[in-house]
C-alpha positions in Angstrom: 4.5 22.0 10.6 5.1 24.3 7.6 3.9 24.1 4.1 6.8 24.2 1.6 6.9 26.4 -1.5 5.6 23.4 -3.5 2.6 22.9 -1.1 4.1 19.9 0.7 4.0 19.0 4.3 5.7 16.3 6.3 3.2 14.0 8.2 4.8 12.8 11.5 5.9 9.2 11.5 3.6 8.1 14.3 0.5 9.5 12.4 1.6 7.9 9.1 1.9 4.5 10.9 -1.3 4.8 12.9 -3.4 5.8 9.8 -1.7 3.6 7.2 -0.2 6.5 5.2 2.4 4.4 3.4 4.6 5.4 0.5 2.6 5.9 -2.7 -0.7 5.6 -0.8 -3.3 7.9 -2.1 -4.9 10.3 0.4 -8.2 12.2 0.4 -8.5 15.8 1.6 -12.0 16.6 2.8 -13.0 20.2 3.6 -15.0 20.4 6.9 -16.4 23.2 9.0 -13.4 22.8 11.4 -10.7 22.5 8.7 -9.3 19.8 6.5 -9.8 16.1 7.1 -7.0 13.9 5.8 -7.7 10.2 5.3 -6.3 7.3 3.4 -8.1 6.5 0.1 -9.5 2.9 -0.1 -7.0 0.6 -1.7 -7.9 -0.6 -5.1 -8.1 -4.4 -5.7 -5.2 -4.2 -8.2 -3.1 -2.4 -5.5 -3.9 -5.1 -3.0 -3.0 -7.8 -5.5 0.3 -6.1 -6.4 1.2 -5.8 -2.8 0.4 -9.5 -2.1 2.5 -10.6 -5.1 5.5 -8.5 -4.0 5.2 -10.0 -0.5 5.1 -13.6 -1.8 7.9 -13.1 -4.3 10.7 -15.6 -3.6 9.0 -17.8 -1.0 8.7 -20.8 -3.3 12.3 -21.8 -3.5 12.1 -25.6 -3.8 13.3 -25.8 -7.4 10.2 -27.6 -8.7 9.9 -28.0 -12.4 6.9 -26.5 -14.2 5.5 -30.0 -14.7 5.8 -30.7 -10.9 4.0 -27.5 -10.1 1.3 -28.1 -12.6 0.8 -31.6 -11.1 0.5 -30.2 -7.6 -2.0 -27.6 -8.6 -4.2 -30.2 -10.3 -4.4 -32.5 -7.4 
């Protein structure tokens, strides 16, 4: 693996998948006696909420009116 002129490296797919290095995921670089430790930063609650909302978008396709939805949530 080579470092580019901009200081970038490509993390192999199997390692990205194994350690949860997804697109736009923040990573932490820790200096150790043996070298550099790379790990995924903890997800923020807002990131988790955003991901959940994206995942759920479009699943409620029953054409309910706002009044019907409000009634169901109040019961």
